N, C-alpha and C positions, 0 to 999 in steps of 0.2 A: 824273794821278790819284794819290791817296794809295794806299798799299799796301792799306789796308782797303777802299777803294773798288774796287780791282782784283778783289777777291773777290766783289763784289756781282753777282747775276744778275738784278737788277731790269730789267724790260722784255724779258726773254728768255723764249722758250718752249722747253721741253725735252720730248722724247719718251723715255719709259723703258719698254722692253719687259719683260715678266715682272714687273710691279710689284705683283702681288697680295699678296705676302708675302716674307719672307726678305730677301735681299740687295737685290732690286729695290725692295721697299718702303722699306728703309733709305735707299737712294739717292734715291728719289723724295721722301721727307720732307726730306732734307738740301737738295736743290735748291730745294724750295719754301720752306724756311726762309731760304735765301739770296736769295729774291725772285723765283724763276722761276715762271712758269705751267707746270704739269706735266701732260703727256698720258700717262696710264697705260694700258698694254695688258696683256691677259691672254688665255689661250687660251679662256676661257669667259665668256659674258655674265654680268655681275654680279660677276666675280672680283675686281675692284679696289675694291669698295665700302668695305672697311675702310681701304684706303690713301686713297681720296678723302675719306672722312669725317674721317680724322686731319688731312689737309692743310687741309680747310675749317674744322675746329674751331680750328686754329691761325691762321686768318685768311688762308690762301692760296687760290689758284685752281687747280682741277684738272679734268680731263676723263677719261673712261674710254672705251676702245674694246676690242672683243673680236676676236681673230684667231688662228686656229690656224696657227702658223708652220710646222707640218709640211707644209702645203699651199703649194707655191711660187706657186700661182695667186692667193693671197690678198694678197700683199705690195703689188702695185701698187694694187689697190682700197683697201687700208688707208691707204696714203700719200695717195691722192686724197681720201679722206674727211676725213683730218686737215687737209689743206691747205684744204679747202672749209669745214670747221666751225670750225677754230681759227685758221688763217692760217699765217704764216711759222714755220718751225722753225729755231731757232738751235743747238740742242744735241740730239744723238742718243746715247742710252745703250743699246747692244745687250746687254741683260742676260739675256733669256729663254734658257733652256737646259734640257736633259734628260740623263738618264744611265740606262743599264741595265747590269746586271752578269751576265756569263757568261764561262767560260773561253774563250779566243780560239778554240780548235779547234771549239767548239760554238756560237760566236756567230752568231745568226740574221742572215742578210743583210738581211732586212726591217727589223730593228732598227738595223743598221748604217746603212742608208739614211735611216731616220727621224732618228736622232741627228745624222748629218752634215747633214741638211737644216735641222733646228732650230738647231743650234749653229754652223753655218758657212754653209750655203747661204742661209738667211734673213738672216744678218748681212750677207753681201755684197749681197743684194737690197735690204735696207733702206739700206745705205750708198749704193747707186746711187740709190734713190728720193729720199732726203732730201739726199744729196750733190749731186745735180744742181741743186737750188735754192740750196744753199750756194755752188756754183761760180758761178752767175749773180750772186749777191749779193757774192761774194768775201769771205765771212766764215762761219765755222762751227766747231763743236766736235763731234767724234765720239769716244765712249768705248766701246770694246769690252771686255766682261768675259771675260778669259782665265782662267787657272787655274795652279796649281802644276804641273798636268799639261800645261802648255805647254812645260815644261822636262824632264819625266820621263815614264815610260811607265805608271806605275800597275800595278795587278794586276786582271785580269778586266774592264777597262774600255777595250778597244782602240778602240772607236768614239769614246768621249769624249776619250781622249788624242789621237787623230788630229785630231779637230775642234778641240781647243784649241791644238794646235800650229799648225793652220791659221789660227786667229784671230790668233795672234801674227804669223804671216807676212803675213796680209792687212792687219793694222794697219800694218806697215812699208811694204808695197807702196803702199797708198793715201796714206800720208804722203809717200812719194817723189813721187807724181804731183800731189798737191793742196796741198802746203805753199806753193808759189809763189802760190797763189790765197788765201792767208790762212786755210786750213782746217787745224786741228790734229787729227790722228788719233792717239790714244793708246789704251792698254789698261791695265786693272787686273787683276792676277792675285791673287785672294784666296787666302789660305792655308786652314787648316781652320776653318770657321765652323759654328756650330750652326744648321743649316737643314734643311729637308726632304731635300735632296740628299745629306746626310751622315748620315742616320738609321741606315743600315746599319752605318756605322763607329762611331757613337755607341753603338749597341746591342751592339757586339762588345767585351766587356771587355778582351780581349787587345790588339786593334788600337787601341782608345781609349787604353789605357795607353801603348802604344808610341809613338803619335803625340804624345800630350801630353808625354811625356818628352823628345821631340826638339825641341819648340818652346821656344826660349830663354825666352820670357815665361811658359811653363808653363801656358798656358791657350788655349782656342779663342776665335776672334773671334765677335762678335755683329754683326748687320747695321749697327748704328749706327757701328761702327768704320770702315766704308767711306765714311761721309758726307764727311769732310774731304777725302779723296783725290778723290772725285767732284766736289765743289765746286771744288777747285783746278784740276782738268783741264778743267772746264767754264767756267772764268772767264778773264778777261783776265790774271790772274796767271801763267798757264801759256802765254803767247803764244809763247815761244821754245822750247817743248817739243813735239817731234813724233816720231812713230814709236817712242815709248817704252813699254815694258811695266813698269808699276810694281807691284812685289810689296807686298801688304799682308798680312803672314803671321806677325807676332809674332817674326820673326827666323829662320823655318824655313830659308830659302835660304842664310842665313849660316852654318848649322851644318855 
């Protein structure tokens, strides 16, 4: 294969969770542009309409499914529906996530459980559900969305930090077990991106200035900035990369 052909996703089907907007939408659009059929999920019915419309207008093929990943009982039925309605899944992007903010001493345990389920429990369940088919086929790509808080603790987000540390560890654990079956399991750790999840930081003039000044590129990322990394990790071009957490952060981790 030529190097450009290695980046093609033609004939592949990708599932992207949390694809209604932000990072998930950016990744879904990039995978579709590279030739993949994209299955978009969101927590609410109709949540992915904008993403589906953009993919179809660009000539791509996309499907939408709704599933509240805070409910662990929904994962297996979701995977079953996708297999029945769409067919084989070659690429899984675990992007869906949530965050709540409280001082650690006051952090409600109910929110801790919810954040850990959405950000980590559901990721593991989805890897199991779609990974089983990949293991039978001896081919597959899994991309988990980690975070800069996979490496540090943050402030007032203990559940989020714990979950994203877990995502990095789970990525490496699955790579260790599944690499010999030609399944590449990697993660992307986005830096500071202008999305709904970071609105509290964007709206805080002091924190926004502090963060921006530390980023060597001196700007925050946009969802489209993750497209290239996602296509690379989803494609044959990354065949020999496994268990890696790729930071896409404008240089934050280098400073």
